[in-house]
Backbone bond lengths (Angstrom), bond angles and torsions (degrees), N, CA, C in turn:
res aa  C-N    CA-C-N  psi(-1)  N-CA   C-N-CA  omega(-1)  CA-C   N-CA-C  phi
1 M - - - 1.436 - - 1.456 114.72 -
2 C 1.274 121.35 104.30 1.451 125.55 -170.87 1.674 105.25 -75.44
3 I 1.283 114.68 163.19 1.480 120.37 173.73 1.603 105.39 -142.20
4 A 1.293 113.32 144.01 1.471 116.34 168.17 1.516 105.81 -136.67
5 L 1.407 114.66 144.86 1.415 123.35 -176.04 1.503 102.25 -126.68
6 I 1.396 114.35 139.63 1.469 123.33 179.02 1.407 108.96 -129.47
7 S 1.361 119.34 132.88 1.430 125.36 -173.65 1.500 115.35 -146.73
8 T 1.343 113.37 135.82 1.540 126.75 175.14 1.514 103.73 -111.91
9 A 1.188 128.17 16.90 1.398 130.78 -172.30 1.675 116.26 -88.56
10 H 1.297 117.31 -10.28 1.362 120.10 176.85 1.549 115.51 -88.39
11 P 1.313 119.26 128.66 1.439 118.44 -169.46 1.523 110.42 -71.37
12 S 1.231 122.02 -18.08 1.548 127.43 -177.54 1.584 111.36 -98.19
13 Y 1.263 115.08 -1.29 1.556 119.70 -175.28 1.434 109.45 -141.18
14 S 1.326 113.90 133.15 1.470 116.82 178.00 1.541 116.37 -76.74
15 L 1.408 107.79 -27.14 1.457 113.89 -178.47 1.491 105.85 -152.22
16 I 1.449 113.99 140.38 1.472 127.42 169.34 1.335 110.10 -126.25
17 V 1.295 120.63 126.59 1.490 124.64 174.83 1.595 106.47 -125.80
18 I 1.333 119.96 127.16 1.470 124.91 177.58 1.503 108.02 -128.17
19 D 1.323 118.53 151.76 1.457 120.19 -172.87 1.497 109.46 -156.46
20 N 1.305 120.46 141.40 1.378 131.61 164.75 1.465 111.66 -103.76
21 R 1.322 123.02 125.86 1.391 126.74 176.57 1.479 106.19 -104.00
22 D 1.300 116.77 108.07 1.467 124.89 177.20 1.486 106.20 -98.46
23 E 1.402 111.38 129.96 1.580 115.32 -173.13 1.632 106.90 -158.60
24 Y 1.272 112.34 162.24 1.479 120.98 166.30 1.598 103.84 -62.34
25 L 1.388 109.17 125.32 1.531 110.82 -166.02 1.472 109.40 -75.38
26 R 1.200 130.52 -13.88 1.427 132.07 179.67 1.540 112.12 -81.31
27 R 1.299 117.32 -11.34 1.425 122.82 -178.47 1.564 106.69 -63.12
28 P 1.275 121.94 118.90 1.483 121.88 -178.57 1.632 109.37 -65.16
29 T 1.213 114.38 130.11 1.441 120.34 -172.86 1.602 109.33 -139.55
30 A 1.351 122.45 129.90 1.522 118.38 170.88 1.428 107.80 -87.65
31 P 1.454 110.74 139.49 1.502 119.76 170.54 1.436 112.61 -55.47
32 A 1.366 111.56 172.03 1.486 114.32 178.45 1.567 109.75 -68.34
33 D 1.217 112.78 134.32 1.528 120.83 171.33 1.432 113.37 -165.68
34 W 1.331 118.59 170.70 1.443 119.78 177.62 1.553 107.77 -71.61
35 W 1.293 116.70 132.69 1.372 122.28 -176.37 1.537 116.48 -70.57
36 P 1.295 122.21 149.10 1.496 125.70 174.14 1.566 111.02 -55.30
37 E 1.335 115.04 159.39 1.355 122.54 171.03 1.607 109.79 -56.81
38 P 1.384 120.96 145.85 1.463 122.28 3.99 1.557 114.75 -88.79
39 N 1.322 118.88 20.54 1.448 116.58 -173.26 1.422 110.52 -119.70
40 S 1.324 114.08 39.36 1.516 118.88 -177.18 1.398 113.73 -71.76
41 N 1.391 120.06 8.81 1.485 120.50 170.85 1.479 111.29 -96.08
42 I 1.324 117.42 8.33 1.381 117.56 -174.55 1.522 110.92 -110.66
43 L 1.390 120.39 134.22 1.411 121.67 177.66 1.496 106.63 -116.38
44 G 1.432 117.91 133.38 1.335 124.41 176.30 1.629 111.77 165.70
45 G 1.231 112.43 174.00 1.581 119.30 170.42 1.487 113.72 -77.53
46 R 1.339 115.73 167.19 1.508 116.33 177.87 1.425 108.47 -139.14
47 D 1.304 119.59 152.27 1.504 126.95 174.50 1.398 102.78 -89.71
48 L 1.378 117.40 116.45 1.480 125.31 176.44 1.491 118.70 -90.14
49 A 1.389 111.37 -3.28 1.525 119.79 177.91 1.496 116.08 -77.82
50 R 1.265 117.66 -8.60 1.461 121.66 179.39 1.509 110.72 -137.08
51 A 1.324 115.80 147.92 1.346 122.00 -178.86 1.560 115.05 -53.73
52 T 1.347 115.15 -35.33 1.448 123.72 179.46 1.535 110.70 -59.24
53 Q 1.324 118.71 -28.54 1.435 122.28 179.96 1.606 107.92 49.24
54 G 1.372 115.63 50.26 1.363 118.89 -179.33 1.543 113.47 -76.25
55 T 1.263 119.99 172.38 1.413 126.37 176.75 1.353 116.80 -122.87
56 W 1.312 125.95 158.23 1.375 132.89 175.95 1.632 113.52 -98.49
57 M 1.397 112.83 -21.08 1.440 120.70 -175.83 1.486 108.10 -162.30
58 G 1.442 113.82 139.21 1.415 118.03 -179.87 1.469 111.20 -175.34
59 V 1.337 114.79 166.46 1.474 127.48 -175.64 1.473 112.75 -142.07
60 T 1.290 120.51 150.04 1.533 117.10 -175.64 1.507 104.24 -121.80
61 K 1.355 118.15 168.83 1.428 123.94 -176.23 1.505 110.93 -73.79
62 E 1.321 117.22 -15.69 1.493 124.88 170.10 1.454 118.02 -86.09
63 G 1.279 116.94 -1.58 1.466 123.86 170.90 1.614 115.68 96.85
64 K 1.312 113.87 8.71 1.537 118.14 171.73 1.517 103.16 -72.69
65 I 1.429 110.43 145.04 1.426 121.03 -179.23 1.523 107.46 -142.72
66 A 1.421 119.46 148.31 1.382 117.72 -175.29 1.501 105.38 -157.18
67 V 1.364 124.47 143.20 1.364 127.43 164.18 1.510 107.69 -144.70
68 L 1.417 118.70 144.71 1.383 125.26 -171.44 1.423 106.44 -127.11
69 T 1.438 117.89 145.11 1.409 124.53 162.78 1.556 107.85 -131.25
70 N 1.276 118.12 153.69 1.516 120.12 175.45 1.513 109.30 -95.67
71 Y 1.341 112.92 171.55 1.566 120.91 171.42 1.505 108.22 -92.90
72 R 1.256 112.98 143.27 1.492 119.02 163.61 1.473 104.93 -83.40
73 E 1.355 108.17 104.70 1.485 124.02 176.40 1.511 114.41 -78.81
74 D 1.294 112.20 157.59 1.596 113.98 178.27 1.440 111.31 -97.64
75 T 1.344 121.49 -6.33 1.499 117.80 175.94 1.664 102.51 -138.16
76 S 1.233 113.73 167.60 1.475 122.15 -174.42 1.521 104.79 -79.85
77 E 1.358 116.39 -35.19 1.411 123.60 179.23 1.491 114.07 -56.73
78 K 1.336 117.56 -41.26 1.429 125.82 175.73 1.573 109.86 -73.74
79 A 1.269 116.82 -37.02 1.458 121.67 -170.40 1.502 106.27 -77.77
80 T 1.228 126.85 -30.73 1.509 127.58 -171.02 1.500 105.35 -89.02
81 G 1.248 125.53 -136.68 1.383 117.32 -170.47 1.586 109.81 142.18
82 N 1.259 122.01 164.59 1.422 119.27 -173.46 1.484 111.68 -90.67
83 Q 1.283 116.81 -12.93 1.536 122.29 -173.75 1.474 108.34 -133.43
84 S 1.285 115.17 164.77 1.438 126.60 175.54 1.583 110.95 -77.01
85 R 1.341 112.72 134.66 1.517 112.06 176.75 1.412 115.49 -66.69
86 G 1.387 114.93 -25.80 1.497 122.28 177.24 1.541 112.06 -58.13
87 A 1.359 118.37 -27.43 1.331 123.61 179.85 1.632 111.11 -64.58
88 I 1.335 111.42 -30.82 1.443 118.83 179.44 1.589 108.17 -66.14
89 V 1.253 120.08 -45.47 1.383 121.79 174.65 1.552 111.23 -62.79
90 N 1.297 120.09 -46.31 1.392 128.06 -172.75 1.533 102.32 -64.49
91 G 1.322 119.41 -35.06 1.508 120.00 179.15 1.541 114.15 -61.47
92 W 1.263 118.68 -26.76 1.314 121.69 175.64 1.640 115.50 -85.50
93 L 1.398 111.79 -45.37 1.428 117.83 -174.60 1.536 111.67 -76.54
94 T 1.307 117.46 -35.15 1.504 112.70 -176.14 1.554 115.66 -88.68
95 V 1.149 121.36 -0.96 1.519 120.45 173.62 1.509 108.56 -68.44
96 G 1.405 119.58 128.55 1.271 130.84 -171.78 1.490 109.80 -55.76
97 P 1.483 116.93 152.81 1.439 121.54 -177.24 1.523 114.41 -71.82
98 E 1.432 115.61 -14.85 1.592 113.96 179.02 1.518 100.48 -127.82
99 P 1.381 115.19 136.20 1.515 123.01 -9.41 1.503 105.45 -77.76
100 R 1.336 118.17 153.98 1.394 126.88 -174.32 1.611 108.45 -71.97
101 E 1.249 114.09 115.83 1.424 118.11 173.44 1.494 113.99 -86.75
102 S 1.364 117.62 130.55 1.414 119.94 -177.04 1.460 109.28 -73.30
103 T 1.397 115.32 160.25 1.577 117.32 177.16 1.500 106.89 -61.37
104 R 1.355 118.62 -42.50 1.422 120.57 -170.67 1.691 109.09 -66.02
105 D 1.296 116.14 -38.34 1.406 123.58 176.32 1.606 109.70 -57.60
106 F 1.279 106.49 -48.05 1.620 109.28 -172.06 1.613 102.37 -74.45
107 A 1.328 122.31 -40.63 1.449 118.57 174.07 1.454 113.98 -49.65
108 Q 1.412 114.67 -50.11 1.478 116.48 -176.57 1.490 109.06 -66.03
109 R 1.338 122.50 -33.63 1.449 123.66 -179.64 1.535 111.00 -67.16
110 M 1.343 111.63 -38.65 1.444 117.01 -173.21 1.519 113.43 -75.22
111 V 1.368 116.61 -47.10 1.536 115.46 178.46 1.487 115.38 -60.50
112 A 1.411 115.20 -26.46 1.359 116.48 173.85 1.570 123.81 -94.00
113 S 1.412 104.89 11.82 1.501 112.98 -173.52 1.660 110.41 -92.53
114 A 1.312 113.67 159.84 1.442 117.43 171.20 1.321 113.75 -71.85
115 T 1.411 120.24 -21.48 1.516 121.19 -177.04 1.503 109.19 -69.38
116 A 1.275 117.28 -36.49 1.525 126.23 -175.55 1.621 103.15 -69.41
117 K 1.264 122.27 -28.26 1.430 123.64 -171.78 1.621 109.71 -95.75
118 N 1.352 115.79 -17.00 1.430 121.66 175.57 1.475 123.93 -93.06
119 V 1.405 110.94 12.90 1.427 111.31 177.23 1.543 102.96 -130.73
120 G 1.392 112.04 174.00 1.537 114.40 -179.40 1.539 109.21 -71.43
121 G 1.285 110.86 176.29 1.454 118.02 -175.39 1.623 111.47 -61.13
122 F 1.419 118.20 142.08 1.295 124.20 -176.02 1.541 111.76 -155.09
123 S 1.335 113.28 161.57 1.459 119.49 166.27 1.578 108.15 -131.73
124 L 1.255 115.35 123.62 1.413 122.44 179.33 1.443 108.93 -110.45
125 V 1.430 117.01 122.22 1.379 118.85 165.55 1.420 112.39 -103.17
126 C 1.509 117.84 120.77 1.344 120.17 -175.46 1.590 106.54 -145.55
127 G 1.326 106.82 165.15 1.485 118.27 -179.85 1.609 112.07 163.51
128 Y 1.274 108.52 -159.87 1.510 114.96 170.25 1.506 110.08 -112.51
129 V 1.324 113.23 143.67 1.602 117.02 175.87 1.514 106.93 -53.56
130 N 1.296 115.85 146.68 1.386 124.17 173.28 1.494 111.99 67.68
131 E 1.440 114.46 21.69 1.501 119.59 171.44 1.473 104.77 -142.09
132 P 1.315 119.55 164.12 1.532 124.10 177.51 1.471 106.02 -54.35
133 L 1.373 109.71 152.32 1.480 116.28 173.29 1.470 113.03 -121.12
134 A 1.371 112.20 141.83 1.456 111.64 -175.76 1.532 113.60 -97.28
135 V 1.232 116.27 148.87 1.531 122.72 170.77 1.387 112.10 -103.74
136 I 1.394 114.36 101.19 1.389 120.24 -176.78 1.562 112.24 -97.44
137 S 1.299 115.96 139.22 1.554 121.67 -178.64 1.529 110.21 -137.56
138 N 1.329 113.84 146.49 1.497 116.14 170.74 1.535 109.55 -77.42
139 R 1.332 115.03 11.32 1.561 112.67 162.67 1.344 113.71 -101.98
140 S 1.371 117.44 3.73 1.487 122.25 166.48 1.431 115.49 -87.28
141 S 1.263 118.00 131.52 1.429 120.74 -178.67 1.556 114.68 -96.97
142 N 1.359 112.88 -23.02 1.653 119.50 -179.42 1.462 103.66 -150.44
143 I 1.445 107.85 174.26 1.542 117.02 -175.67 1.406 113.35 -66.07
144 D 1.425 118.65 -25.80 1.425 115.53 177.49 1.451 117.73 -63.68
145 Q 1.380 119.52 -20.23 1.499 124.31 -175.78 1.576 106.89 -91.19
146 V 1.342 120.54 3.96 1.391 124.63 173.99 1.452 115.38 -75.29
147 T 1.322 122.96 126.88 1.385 124.28 175.27 1.551 111.58 -91.89
148 W 1.357 115.57 142.70 1.387 125.17 -178.71 1.480 114.48 -110.01
149 L 1.469 123.32 124.22 1.361 127.48 175.47 1.481 112.25 -110.63
150 A 1.352 113.30 174.99 1.455 120.17 177.83 1.542 113.53 53.52
151 T 1.342 113.34 40.95 1.513 116.35 -169.73 1.577 102.96 -96.74
152 E 1.233 119.84 -9.09 1.580 125.86 174.25 1.526 115.05 -161.98
153 K 1.298 112.86 164.67 1.543 115.30 179.25 1.485 111.33 -63.81
154 G 1.323 114.91 157.53 1.439 122.31 172.54 1.543 112.14 84.40
155 Q 1.300 122.25 5.25 1.496 118.54 175.02 1.504 115.91 -92.43
156 T 1.404 116.50 138.92 1.402 120.64 177.49 1.482 105.12 -139.22
157 V 1.403 115.83 121.17 1.491 119.93 -178.44 1.538 109.51 -139.25
158 G 1.261 112.57 151.69 1.533 123.60 -177.97 1.502 111.91 -121.98
159 L 1.327 118.22 150.71 1.438 124.39 173.53 1.536 107.76 -142.02
160 S 1.371 118.98 148.47 1.296 124.01 -175.54 1.613 108.39 -141.00
161 N 1.320 120.09 -139.78 1.307 120.92 -171.60 1.524 110.16 -100.57
162 T 1.382 117.00 50.70 1.418 125.16 178.88 1.615 103.44 -152.02
163 H 1.302 114.66 174.47 1.435 117.03 -174.83 1.692 106.70 -72.88
164 F 1.277 113.69 151.67 1.459 119.24 -171.22 1.568 117.99 -49.17
165 D 1.457 109.82 -36.67 1.455 113.57 -177.05 1.499 120.10 -84.64
166 D 1.426 109.43 3.09 1.424 116.74 -177.81 1.587 113.67 -80.65
167 R 1.404 114.75 112.55 1.549 115.61 -168.08 1.536 104.09 -106.85
168 S 1.396 117.39 22.50 1.484 115.63 -170.65 1.724 106.33 -97.31
169 W 1.244 119.43 0.68 1.376 123.74 -173.54 1.524 107.08 -94.45
170 P 1.335 118.13 115.80 1.498 117.67 -176.86 1.508 111.18 -64.25
171 K 1.278 122.30 -32.11 1.489 124.55 -172.35 1.635 107.52 -67.79
172 I 1.362 111.39 -24.86 1.566 113.34 175.34 1.468 111.45 -76.33
173 I 1.371 115.61 -47.30 1.468 119.98 -178.33 1.572 112.46 -67.63
174 D 1.282 113.72 -38.71 1.512 115.58 177.55 1.534 109.43 -68.48
175 G 1.412 117.24 -41.38 1.355 118.89 176.66 1.451 118.32 -51.57
176 E 1.384 110.92 -49.70 1.498 119.13 -179.92 1.490 108.32 -58.68
177 K 1.288 120.64 -47.47 1.429 124.62 -174.28 1.513 112.24 -65.83
178 L 1.373 116.21 -39.06 1.430 119.93 -177.40 1.514 105.32 -79.48
179 M 1.278 127.12 -24.27 1.502 122.12 174.95 1.526 109.25 -74.73
180 I 1.289 119.63 -41.09 1.585 117.89 173.37 1.557 108.93 -56.29
181 E 1.338 113.24 -42.72 1.515 113.98 -173.40 1.510 109.40 -69.19
182 A 1.311 116.35 -38.48 1.500 121.77 178.72 1.509 109.99 -63.79
183 I 1.379 118.52 -42.44 1.399 113.84 177.46 1.499 114.20 -68.98
184 Q 1.347 120.82 -40.18 1.311 124.37 177.47 1.683 116.08 -58.07
185 A 1.232 106.07 -39.09 1.563 116.23 179.28 1.553 108.80 -69.71
186 H 1.218 115.57 -39.37 1.495 121.87 179.66 1.586 111.89 -64.66
187 V 1.333 107.81 -46.93 1.508 112.94 179.11 1.555 110.39 -65.05
188 G 1.324 116.04 -40.13 1.417 122.64 -175.91 1.487 114.41 -70.06
189 A 1.271 112.45 -33.93 1.515 117.80 176.58 1.584 114.76 -83.64
190 G 1.279 116.18 -5.53 1.441 118.68 -176.03 1.546 117.00 59.52
191 E 1.266 115.38 39.71 1.537 120.26 -170.85 1.570 106.60 -86.73
192 D 1.297 114.34 159.94 1.466 120.53 175.84 1.486 112.39 -82.55
193 E 1.324 117.03 176.47 1.505 120.45 -172.28 1.535 112.57 -59.07
194 N 1.338 117.96 -39.97 1.405 120.49 174.73 1.490 113.88 -55.83
195 G 1.441 116.73 -40.52 1.331 119.67 173.63 1.566 117.80 -59.60
196 L 1.253 113.28 -35.77 1.572 120.26 174.01 1.512 105.12 -62.36
197 I 1.346 120.09 -56.22 1.341 120.63 -175.00 1.500 114.19 -58.63
198 D 1.343 118.11 -31.13 1.457 119.64 176.80 1.503 112.05 -68.85
199 R 1.298 115.74 -38.87 1.440 119.90 173.52 1.447 116.18 -61.22
200 L 1.268 114.45 -41.96 1.562 117.87 -179.75 1.493 108.94 -72.64
201 L 1.220 124.03 -32.72 1.442 127.33 172.48 1.460 111.42 -67.90
202 G 1.317 122.30 -31.29 1.318 123.89 172.54 1.639 115.38 -71.45
203 L 1.343 115.46 -32.02 1.435 123.31 169.86 1.611 109.09 -67.93
204 L 1.348 114.61 -42.68 1.477 113.20 178.43 1.477 114.95 -70.82
205 S 1.351 122.13 -10.38 1.380 129.21 176.08 1.451 118.64 -94.72
206 R 1.401 116.29 1.43 1.457 119.48 178.55 1.437 118.31 -64.70
207 N 1.323 119.72 106.17 1.491 124.38 -177.30 1.451 112.11 -100.71
208 T 1.271 119.73 113.66 1.521 121.38 178.01 1.570 108.38 -123.34
209 L 1.263 113.78 30.50 1.615 115.22 171.27 1.500 109.90 -77.73
210 P 1.373 115.51 147.10 1.387 117.44 -179.97 1.547 105.23 -81.86
211 N 1.424 115.51 165.87 1.492 118.09 176.24 1.528 106.56 -94.18
212 L 1.242 108.71 116.39 1.486 121.78 174.93 1.487 110.59 -85.68
213 S 1.351 119.80 179.98 1.467 123.44 -177.65 1.583 107.78 -60.29
214 E 1.339 118.87 159.86 1.351 120.97 173.70 1.526 112.33 -69.80
215 G 1.379 115.73 134.67 1.421 119.61 -171.39 1.410 119.98 93.71
216 A 1.408 114.72 -5.59 1.561 116.82 178.49 1.378 115.13 -62.15
217 T 1.326 114.50 138.10 1.458 118.59 -175.93 1.456 115.82 -85.25
218 A 1.279 127.13 174.78 1.473 129.17 167.14 1.509 116.68 -50.60
219 E 1.353 113.70 -36.63 1.370 124.11 -178.47 1.507 111.00 -70.87
220 D 1.451 115.48 -36.09 1.444 115.85 173.16 1.419 113.52 -64.89
221 Y 1.409 119.40 -27.36 1.433 119.69 -175.69 1.494 108.41 -92.46
222 L 1.318 120.96 -4.56 1.402 122.10 -172.83 1.600 116.60 -47.82
223 P 1.394 117.95 -43.56 1.346 118.93 -178.33 1.575 112.50 -61.28
224 H 1.196 116.05 -21.22 1.430 122.07 -176.02 1.512 117.41 -93.25
225 F 1.336 113.87 -13.56 1.432 121.50 -179.30 1.477 109.89 -53.14
226 R 1.360 120.63 -43.82 1.359 121.78 -168.19 1.598 112.24 -67.46
227 K 1.293 110.39 -4.36 1.551 116.01 -174.69 1.604 108.90 -103.65
228 S 1.266 118.63 -19.14 1.440 121.32 -172.30 1.437 116.24 -115.02
229 I 1.329 119.78 125.29 1.426 128.22 -178.31 1.582 109.11 -59.30
230 F 1.302 108.42 -54.83 1.553 114.51 -178.91 1.522 112.12 -104.68
231 I 1.326 116.12 140.00 1.519 121.92 177.99 1.512 107.89 -109.92
232 P 1.268 121.77 114.86 1.470 121.66 172.73 1.513 112.60 -71.27
233 K 1.311 116.15 170.76 1.419 120.25 -176.64 1.602 108.57 -64.51
234 L 1.335 117.20 128.99 1.302 122.76 -174.16 1.581 111.97 -137.01
235 G 1.217 121.59 151.06 1.522 124.93 -173.76 1.459 118.45 61.47
236 A 1.281 119.07 39.31 1.427 121.55 -171.17 1.643 112.08 -72.98
237 K 1.320 116.71 -4.77 1.492 119.89 173.94 1.603 110.02 -79.09
238 E 1.302 122.64 13.55 1.425 128.09 178.71 1.444 108.89 51.72
239 E 1.385 121.32 56.11 1.475 124.64 175.77 1.626 103.79 -67.95
240 P 1.256 115.10 140.45 1.524 115.92 -179.87 1.574 105.75 -76.27
241 A 1.388 110.05 149.11 1.413 119.01 175.94 1.528 116.19 -66.53
242 R 1.271 111.97 147.81 1.516 115.99 -179.65 1.456 109.59 -96.25
243 P 1.280 125.47 114.06 1.470 126.53 -173.79 1.365 113.03 -62.56
244 S 1.323 124.44 -31.39 1.492 127.45 -178.16 1.509 107.50 -72.97
245 D 1.345 124.74 -14.88 1.503 126.99 177.00 1.551 108.54 -94.33
246 G 1.346 119.31 23.02 1.422 113.97 -172.19 1.547 115.96 -64.06
247 G 1.163 119.95 -22.91 1.461 122.30 -177.62 1.562 110.08 -83.78
248 A 1.291 122.02 -19.63 1.408 122.33 -176.67 1.467 113.52 -98.50
249 T 1.303 121.70 51.84 1.430 120.46 -173.98 1.556 106.17 -125.46
250 P 1.312 112.45 -177.53 1.511 124.12 -154.69 1.592 113.48 -71.26
251 C 1.324 116.90 -104.89 1.400 119.57 -157.58 1.541 116.22 -107.42
252 A 1.178 113.09 -146.26 1.456 125.03 -163.11 1.525 115.09 -66.24
253 E 1.252 128.99 -28.56 1.384 124.57 -176.67 1.603 109.78 -132.27
254 E 1.166 120.83 0.50 1.475 116.63 -161.31 1.498 115.76 -77.15
255 K 1.367 124.74 -15.88 1.450 121.69 -175.15 1.570 108.82 -118.55
256 A 1.282 118.75 0.03 1.471 118.54 172.65 1.433 113.33 -70.52
257 T 1.423 120.08 117.29 1.377 118.86 -165.27 1.430 114.00 -85.78
258 G 1.300 125.04 -16.30 1.388 125.78 174.19 1.508 110.59 78.40
259 A 1.361 111.43 66.89 1.467 117.79 179.40 1.610 106.19 -75.91
260 K 1.281 120.06 -22.60 1.425 122.94 176.71 1.561 112.80 -64.70
261 Q 1.264 113.45 123.86 1.424 117.39 -176.47 1.536 113.63 -56.07
262 G 1.449 112.53 136.13 1.431 116.34 -172.87 1.418 117.83 80.66
263 D 1.264 124.97 -0.48 1.456 131.24 179.52 1.566 111.33 -123.34
264 E 1.342 118.13 16.64 1.401 116.49 -173.92 1.532 106.80 -70.84
265 L 1.349 116.94 151.64 1.355 129.87 179.46 1.469 115.91 -99.07
266 D 1.344 120.12 121.22 1.450 125.50 -178.12 1.632 108.32 -61.89
267 Q 1.270 113.07 108.48 1.565 109.99 -172.10 1.518 111.77 -70.35
268 S 1.363 120.96 -8.42 1.383 120.03 175.28 1.489 115.44 -62.54
269 Y 1.436 117.04 -19.63 1.408 121.34 174.62 1.502 117.66 -76.68
270 L 1.306 116.00 -4.78 1.472 127.51 -175.57 1.417 119.95 -95.95
271 H 1.418 113.45 26.14 1.492 116.04 -179.83 1.541 111.74 -148.53
272 G 1.236 121.57 -177.91 1.338 118.75 174.33 1.687 118.60 81.34
273 A 1.228 116.90 -147.94 1.557 122.00 -178.69 1.441 106.58 -58.58
274 Y 1.342 120.33 140.29 1.340 128.59 172.47 1.472 111.99 -142.31
275 G 1.371 114.62 154.48 1.587 112.94 176.33 1.636 104.50 164.68
276 T 1.315 106.85 -169.86 1.482 112.88 177.79 1.599 108.72 -75.10
277 Q 1.336 113.12 116.56 1.514 118.83 -177.05 1.441 114.32 -92.89
278 K 1.341 114.88 -37.21 1.449 120.41 179.22 1.383 116.24 -138.70
279 Q 1.378 123.56 153.35 1.424 130.29 -178.76 1.533 107.87 -134.11
280 T 1.278 114.46 127.26 1.440 115.67 -169.40 1.610 110.08 -134.15
281 V 1.317 118.82 136.59 1.363 126.18 178.44 1.513 110.86 -124.53
282 I 1.214 119.94 127.79 1.464 129.58 179.26 1.480 107.93 -120.31
283 L 1.450 117.34 119.28 1.411 121.02 178.91 1.545 104.52 -117.65
284 V 1.330 114.85 133.21 1.419 117.39 178.28 1.558 111.17 -123.63
285 G 1.407 115.86 120.80 1.416 117.00 -175.17 1.528 109.91 -83.31
286 K 1.317 118.48 162.06 1.449 126.96 177.45 1.541 111.96 -52.87
287 D 1.405 112.96 -31.64 1.467 119.48 178.62 1.507 118.35 -85.42
288 G 1.368 107.64 5.03 1.578 111.43 -177.79 1.384 118.80 84.63
289 R 1.461 116.99 10.81 1.386 117.42 174.47 1.584 107.68 -82.46
290 V 1.405 114.73 140.06 1.466 122.14 -173.09 1.605 106.98 -114.92
291 R 1.242 121.41 128.61 1.453 126.33 171.67 1.540 103.83 -115.18
292 Y 1.304 115.15 117.27 1.501 120.53 177.48 1.566 108.92 -121.25
293 F 1.430 107.68 116.04 1.528 119.01 179.19 1.345 108.11 -113.59
294 E 1.358 116.19 136.84 1.465 119.51 172.01 1.628 107.36 -135.83
295 R 1.405 110.70 140.08 1.411 117.48 175.28 1.481 110.87 -116.91
296 T 1.223 118.47 127.26 1.535 124.33 179.54 1.587 106.71 -103.48
297 L 1.301 118.93 122.76 1.346 125.98 -175.21 1.441 113.80 -91.86
298 Y 1.347 119.97 -29.42 1.429 125.18 -174.23 1.535 110.06 -135.59
299 D 1.416 119.39 136.37 1.479 114.15 164.32 1.559 113.80 -78.29
300 N 1.350 113.10 -178.34 1.535 117.58 -173.78 1.428 107.43 -68.93
301 E 1.321 125.17 -17.55 1.455 119.14 172.90 1.424 116.05 -91.90
302 V 1.303 118.13 15.84 1.490 126.43 173.27 1.590 111.89 73.14
303 N 1.332 110.93 18.35 1.480 111.86 175.09 1.598 108.68 -85.89
304 A 1.349 114.47 134.35 1.437 119.58 174.33 1.481 117.75 -60.03
305 I 1.339 125.77 124.45 1.416 127.61 -175.10 1.540 105.17 -85.74
306 P 1.338 120.28 129.38 1.523 119.14 176.85 1.534 106.19 -55.24
307 L 1.464 107.48 145.62 1.440 113.07 -175.79 1.532 113.48 -58.36
308 G 1.213 119.70 131.62 1.481 124.70 -176.82 1.431 112.15 95.81
309 N 1.334 124.32 -32.66 1.499 130.34 -175.58 1.571 110.76 -62.22
310 G 1.346 109.25 -26.59 1.569 111.02 -174.61 1.497 112.55 -103.73
311 D 1.325 114.61 12.05 1.526 122.06 -178.94 1.439 112.46 -79.01
312 R 1.385 116.23 139.05 1.427 130.97 176.89 1.497 107.53 -127.08
313 S 1.315 117.62 130.41 1.538 115.02 172.10 1.627 112.38 -136.17
314 Y 1.244 113.98 132.11 1.493 119.48 -179.81 1.520 108.52 -126.76
315 E 1.333 112.29 153.63 1.512 122.79 175.86 1.460 108.95 -137.58
316 F 1.382 119.74 138.41 1.313 121.84 173.27 1.537 110.11 -159.74
317 Q 1.329 113.15 167.86 1.534 118.56 -178.45 1.571 104.35 -112.42
318 V 1.399 112.38 129.33 1.304 120.16 178.70 1.506 110.04 -64.64
319 T 1.378 120.23 139.75 1.375 121.15 -165.71 1.594 106.20 -100.25
320 Q 1.197 124.66 -9.23 1.477 126.35 178.51 1.503 111.05 -129.72
């Protein structure tokens, strides 16, 4: 169950976006980096399990930003879909800088598109840094149902694997509160930027899951995922997935089955060890400077990476 938190509450940053990507840990994933041509202006991780190589989070040199979470559906038919959810994020990030498409125009185009209707449920936060961000959903049928974030200073909001207006998930409420506290503590202590990143990573590492019986699988913990911001490694004994539970699974990409030829997903990646795989912090300065920090916790063989060894940090100036 992924979580993303977005804030405009820090006096030194116009926008902060942080994210936990929870996933089956054997799923091959590229760490954050500048993408190859023709999309070398995009910075973010990529899902290597599908030909689409979509992403759940990214930012461009021109200032486009996007983060996606899926819905925890109640049936596998709703959760799957004919296309990769990562293609939704790519649809925003990969469009060329000229002519410049407004966030509103993209949102209007996306909610009316067949693409949005051919994937499982999702929420996509997208836009340009230092501008309002749209929350696009395939539960939205027109532009009037799109919610806008980062419209003023002092806002802090979270979203996870439910629709954006659902305030019943404790991890969302806790995340918003802890993010405000982390920002206030950082400002009060007069810490540097790395100090802020450390505080936000601490927030993303908050684990409030109960201890179930030894050998409990990720599905056994599923009812508790909505409560905990961080998910430790679960189900390490490679328990097979239960097809009937297809709708009640984790994050952005994992249950889209890839009916589109050439984009099928290897189902062997959808079982076994599961948990928070990556933690990301994006800081945007008022002058357009972007700091992108990613921490990878496990390699593709499910080996824990020593703290700090999986860190990647990038810094650049938005060009538009």
